[in-house]
C-alpha positions in Angstrom: -4.8 -6.8 -16.1 -7.9 -8.3 -14.6 -10.6 -6.9 -12.3 -9.0 -4.0 -10.5 -11.9 -2.8 -8.3 -13.6 -5.6 -6.5 -15.5 -3.5 -4.1 -18.8 -2.0 -5.4 -19.6 1.5 -4.3 -22.5 0.8 -2.0 -23.0 2.4 1.3 -20.7 1.1 3.9 -19.9 2.4 7.4 -16.4 0.9 7.5 -14.6 0.2 4.2 -11.5 -1.0 6.0 -13.4 -3.8 7.7 -15.4 -4.6 4.5 -12.2 -4.9 2.5 -10.1 -6.8 5.0 -12.9 -9.2 5.7 -12.6 -10.3 2.1 -9.0 -11.4 2.8 -9.6 -14.7 4.7 -5.9 -15.3 5.1 -5.4 -12.4 7.5 -3.4 -9.7 5.8 -0.7 -8.1 7.9 -2.4 -4.8 8.2 0.2 -2.7 10.1 -1.1 0.2 12.2 -3.6 1.4 9.6 -5.7 4.3 10.9 -9.1 3.0 9.9 -10.7 6.4 9.9 -8.1 7.8 7.5 -8.3 4.7 5.3 -12.1 4.9 5.1 -11.9 8.6 4.2 -9.3 7.9 1.5 -11.2 5.0 0.1 -14.4 7.1 -0.1 -12.4 9.5 -2.3 -11.2 6.5 -4.4 -14.7 5.2 -5.0 -16.0 8.7 -5.8 -13.3 9.1 -8.5 -11.5 11.8 -6.5 -8.2 10.1 -7.1 -5.9 13.1 -6.1 -7.5 13.1 -2.6 -7.4 9.3 -2.4 -3.8 9.3 -3.4 -2.8 11.6 -0.5 -4.5 9.4 2.1 -3.4 6.1 0.6 0.2 7.3 0.2 0.4 8.4 3.8 -1.0 5.1 5.1 1.2 3.1 2.7 4.3 4.8 4.1 3.1 3.8 7.6 3.0 0.1 6.5 -0.6 -0.5 5.7 -0.7 -3.4 3.2 -4.2 -2.7 2.1 -3.3 0.9 1.4 -0.1 -0.2 -0.4 -2.3 -2.5 -2.6 -4.6 0.3 -3.7 -1.7 2.7 -4.2 -0.2 0.1 -6.5 -3.4 -0.2 -8.4 -3.6 3.5 -8.9 -0.1 3.4 -10.5 -1.0 0.3 -12.4 -4.1 1.9 -14.0 -3.1 5.6 -14.0 -5.9 6.6 -11.6 -5.0 10.1 -10.2 -1.3 9.6 -11.1 0.7 9.0 -14.2 0.6 5.3 -15.1 3.9 4.0 -13.8 4.6 0.2 -13.9 7.8 0.7 -11.8 5.9 2.3 -8.9 3.0 -0.1 -9.4 5.4 -3.1 -9.1 7.1 -1.6 -6.1 3.9 -1.0 -4.1 2.3 -4.3 -5.1 5.5 -6.1 -4.2 5.5 -4.4 -0.7 1.8 -5.2 -0.1 2.4 -8.8 -1.3 5.3 -9.2 1.1 2.8 -8.3 3.9 0.6 -11.1 2.8 -1.9 -9.3 0.5 -3.0 -12.1 -1.9 -4.6 -9.8 -4.5 -1.4 -7.7 -4.6 0.5 -10.9 -5.4 -2.0 -11.7 -8.2 -1.7 -8.3 -9.8 2.1 -8.3 -9.3 2.4 -11.6 -11.2 0.3 -10.2 -14.1 2.2 -7.0 -14.2 5.6 -8.8 -14.1 4.6 -10.8 -17.2 4.4 -7.5 -19.1 7.6 -5.9 -17.9 11.2 -6.2 -19.1 13.7 -7.9 -16.9 15.5 -4.6 -16.4 12.4 -2.8 -15.2 11.5 -5.6 -12.9 15.0 -5.5 -11.4 14.8 -1.7 -10.9 11.3 -2.1 -9.2 12.6 -4.8 -6.9 15.6 -2.6 -6.0 13.2 0.3 -5.2 11.0 -1.9 -3.0 14.1 -3.3 -1.1 15.3 0.3 -0.6 11.9 1.4 0.6 11.7 -1.5 3.1 15.3 -1.0 4.3 14.7 2.7 4.9 11.4 1.9 6.7 13.3 -0.6 8.9 16.1 1.9 9.7 13.5 4.6 10.5 11.7 2.2 12.9 15.0 1.3 14.7 15.9 5.0 14.9 12.5 5.8 16.4 12.9 2.9 18.9 16.3 4.2 20.0 15.0 7.7 20.4 12.1 6.4 22.5 14.4 4.4 24.7 16.8 7.3 25.2 13.9 9.6 26.1 12.6 7.1 28.7 16.0 6.8 30.3 17.1 10.4 30.2 17.6 12.1 33.6 15.6 15.3 33.6 
């Protein structure tokens, strides 16, 4: 499937900046907590994939494209999780939709090795995840507005 890990495990103060600086087309990064990402990525590089998964999954759910990309790679390669092309496709698709070019490249390669039925299911899951995320954001905005205008 190509070169999965493009970052060499050398000392780095800020993995987030190092990784995103390699994306010249400005990835939509969401509200990634750089400290949490750096911590999760250190686990990833050290081969402590269970710990990396926890951090990357949390950040992915918050909308971090770079975290979604690495979570997709974990599912693609079976690092710390059972290899699952459906989940890999879903996370790479979501990261790609946020402008992550490497996610798009891996997604294209993965798609060539999947059945049409599996691709359709992965796309359905990605749409469901994005829709639920949008609904959650709207609900949170409404709650925020209501709390700002409540008389207390």
